[in-house]
C-alpha positions in Angstrom: 29.7 -2.6 7.8 28.2 -1.8 5.1 27.5 1.9 4.2 24.7 3.0 1.8 27.0 5.2 -0.4 27.4 4.3 -3.9 31.3 4.1 -4.9 30.4 6.3 -8.2 34.0 6.9 -9.9 36.0 3.4 -8.6 37.2 1.2 -11.6 37.5 -1.9 -9.3 36.8 -3.3 -6.1 34.2 -6.4 -5.0 31.1 -8.2 -6.7 28.2 -10.1 -5.8 26.7 -12.3 -9.2 23.1 -13.1 -8.7 20.7 -14.6 -11.2 16.5 -15.4 -10.2 17.3 -14.7 -6.2 20.7 -16.8 -6.1 24.3 -15.5 -5.6 27.3 -17.0 -6.5 29.8 -18.4 -3.9 33.0 -16.2 -3.9 36.2 -17.5 -1.7 35.9 -17.8 2.0 32.2 -18.8 1.5 31.3 -15.6 1.2 28.8 -13.9 -1.3 31.7 -11.5 -2.3 34.0 -12.4 -5.4 38.1 -11.3 -5.5 38.3 -7.2 -6.3 38.2 -6.9 -9.6 37.9 -4.6 -12.7 33.6 -3.0 -13.1 32.7 -3.2 -16.2 29.8 -0.8 -17.1 26.3 -3.2 -16.3 27.3 -3.6 -13.3 25.9 -1.7 -10.2 27.9 0.3 -7.4 26.1 -0.7 -4.3 27.5 0.1 -1.7 31.0 -0.1 0.7 31.2 -3.2 2.7 34.2 -2.4 5.6 35.0 0.0 3.9 35.9 -1.6 0.1 33.6 -1.6 -2.7 31.1 -3.3 -3.8 29.4 -3.8 -7.0 26.0 -5.7 -7.8 26.7 -8.2 -11.5 22.8 -9.2 -12.0 23.2 -12.3 -14.3 20.3 -13.4 -16.5 22.3 -16.8 -17.7 22.6 -19.8 -14.7 22.8 -19.7 -10.9 20.7 -22.8 -10.7 23.3 -24.0 -8.6 23.9 -21.2 -6.4 22.7 -21.0 -3.0 19.5 -19.1 -2.5 18.6 -15.9 -0.2 17.6 -18.3 3.0 20.8 -20.1 2.1 22.9 -17.1 2.0 21.2 -16.3 5.2 20.1 -19.2 7.4 24.4 -19.7 6.8 26.1 -16.6 7.2 26.2 -13.7 10.8 23.3 -11.9 11.2 26.0 -9.1 10.8 25.7 -10.1 7.1 22.4 -9.5 6.7 21.5 -5.6 5.2 24.3 -6.5 2.3 22.5 -9.8 1.4 18.9 -7.9 1.6 20.3 -5.0 -0.1 22.5 -6.8 -3.2 19.0 -8.9 -3.4 16.3 -6.2 -3.4 18.7 -3.9 -5.9 18.9 -7.1 -8.3 15.2 -7.9 -8.2 14.0 -4.4 -8.7 17.1 -4.3 -12.2 15.4 -7.3 -13.2 12.0 -6.3 -12.9 12.4 -2.5 -14.0 14.3 -2.5 -17.5 11.3 -1.2 -19.2 9.4 1.7 -18.6 6.4 0.7 -16.8 3.9 3.4 -18.1 4.6 3.8 -21.7 7.0 0.6 -22.1 10.5 2.2 -23.6 13.9 1.0 -22.0 14.4 2.7 -19.6 17.9 3.8 -18.5 19.9 3.1 -15.3 21.3 7.0 -13.7 24.6 7.1 -11.7 24.0 9.0 -8.1 21.5 6.8 -7.1 19.4 4.1 -7.5 16.7 4.8 -10.1 15.8 3.8 -13.5 15.2 6.9 -16.3 12.9 6.7 -19.1 13.6 8.9 -22.2 10.8 8.3 -24.0 8.4 9.2 -21.2 10.6 11.2 -17.9 8.9 9.0 -15.8 11.9 7.4 -13.3 11.6 4.2 -11.2 13.7 3.7 -7.6 13.1 0.3 -5.9 10.7 -1.0 -4.8 9.5 -1.4 -1.3 6.9 -3.0 0.1 5.4 -2.5 3.5 4.0 -5.5 5.7 3.5 -6.2 9.1 4.2 -9.4 11.0 3.3 -9.8 14.1 3.2 -12.0 17.5 -0.5 -12.5 19.0 0.1 -13.5 22.8 -2.5 -14.0 25.1 -0.9 -14.2 28.4 2.1 -16.1 28.1 1.0 -18.0 25.7 1.6 -17.2 21.9 -0.5 -17.4 18.7 1.3 -19.4 15.6 -0.3 -20.4 12.1 1.3 -22.7 9.3 1.3 -21.6 5.5 1.1 -24.4 3.0 4.2 -23.3 1.9 6.0 -23.6 5.6 7.9 -27.0 5.9 6.3 -29.6 8.1 5.9 -29.0 11.6 7.0 -25.2 11.5 4.6 -22.4 13.0 5.0 -18.7 12.6 4.0 -15.3 13.6 1.4 -13.8 11.1 1.9 -11.3 8.5 0.6 -9.3 5.7 1.2 -6.5 3.1 -0.6 -3.2 4.2 -3.2 -1.9 1.9 -3.2 1.2 -0.1 -4.4 4.2 2.1 -4.1 1.8 5.2 -2.3 2.1 8.0 0.2 -0.3 9.6 -2.1 -0.3 13.2 -4.9 -1.0 11.1 -3.5 -3.7 8.8 -2.4 -5.5 12.1 -6.0 -5.6 13.5 -7.5 -6.3 9.8 -4.5 -9.2 8.6 -5.1 -11.5 12.0 -9.0 -11.2 12.1 -9.1 -12.3 8.5 -5.9 -14.9 8.8 -7.4 -16.7 11.8 -10.5 -14.7 13.1 -8.8 -13.4 16.2 -9.7 -9.3 17.3 -6.8 -7.8 19.2 -6.6 -4.8 21.5 -3.6 -3.4 22.6 -0.6 -3.3 20.2 3.0 -2.4 20.9 5.9 -1.9 18.1 8.9 -4.2 18.0 11.2 -3.1 15.2 11.1 -3.3 11.6 13.6 -6.3 8.8 14.4 -4.8 5.6 13.1 -8.6 3.9 14.7 -9.7 0.0 11.5 -12.4 -0.9 11.6 -9.9 -3.2 11.5 -6.3 -1.5 9.3 -6.3 1.2 10.2 -4.6 4.9 8.5 -6.3 7.8 6.9 -4.0 10.5 7.1 -5.8 13.3 4.5 -5.7 16.5 2.9 -7.1 19.4 -0.5 -7.8 20.0 -2.8 -8.4 22.9 -6.1 -11.3 22.2 -9.5 -10.7 23.4 -10.0 -13.9 23.5 -8.9 -17.0 22.4 -11.0 -18.8 19.8 -9.3 -19.8 16.4 -10.6 -19.6 13.1 -8.0 -20.3 10.2 -9.2 -18.7 6.7 -8.5 -22.1 5.6 -6.7 -20.3 2.2 -3.3 -18.5 3.8 -3.8 -19.8 6.7 -3.5 -23.5 7.2 -3.4 -24.2 11.0 -2.9 -22.3 13.7 -2.4 -23.0 18.1 -1.6 -21.6 21.1 1.2 -22.3 22.1 2.7 -21.7 25.7 6.6 -21.5 26.5 6.6 -24.8 27.4 5.4 -26.6 24.1 6.8 -25.3 21.2 6.5 -26.3 17.4 9.4 -25.8 15.1 10.1 -22.2 14.2 10.8 -20.0 11.5 14.5 -19.4 11.3 16.7 -17.1 13.7 18.0 -14.7 11.6 14.2 -13.5 10.9 12.2 -11.0 12.8 9.1 -13.9 13.7 11.4 -15.6 14.9 13.0 -12.1 16.8 9.3 -11.3 18.0 9.1 -15.3 19.5 12.4 -14.7 21.7 12.0 -11.5 22.9 8.1 -13.4 23.8 9.9 -15.9 25.8 13.1 -13.6 27.2 9.9 -11.4 28.6 7.9 -14.1 29.6 11.2 -15.4 31.3 12.3 -12.9 33.2 8.7 -12.0 34.9 8.4 -15.5 36.1 12.6 -14.8 38.4 
């Protein structure tokens, strides 16, 4: 399991090598490299089953390494926190080596995930972008949609970023109406999931549709339709919260029919 203490004052341990969102394979088909001496450029990350782990963010190569989604698809769900943490922290280190206020080079601080600007004093922490992801239902049926970026035949739940000054519940109503033209009534919080592509936090909801009429936006959504539990399209991957929302609804429907 993952322990979120930074392994400070540690000279050696396991390493995760990341380049442009891709993670180097280690022995045993895992993302962990063998125990080794840590360099000053490595970021202490966490403890994994009580072993200290550091992150090595590399700027060259990595084109033949598996990307984050491939790793999540091939490893048990218990690895998700480690992979998510490594991918999100690596994206932050890569994108915030310079101060966003004055442009000076930032310095990585010990003791916490923080980049400090010695010129103007600004501190930058890993970015987390909150999103809502919602399974819209009408009775037993589910409203699922396709993004133009999805593999052929795949449908998923509706999602979107929370805007400044907006609550998560307001975002649920707005995103659903903007993307598929459906007004929803009662909403119910499910759970959250860190989504490291590159730094989202998905807040999962169920929402009951007031009607079945669909009007897609034609930009973010290429198609949307109502699906019954007996007639399902290709679903999102098992490690995703979208799939968990769908499977939870299917289980509730099955339980109600007993």
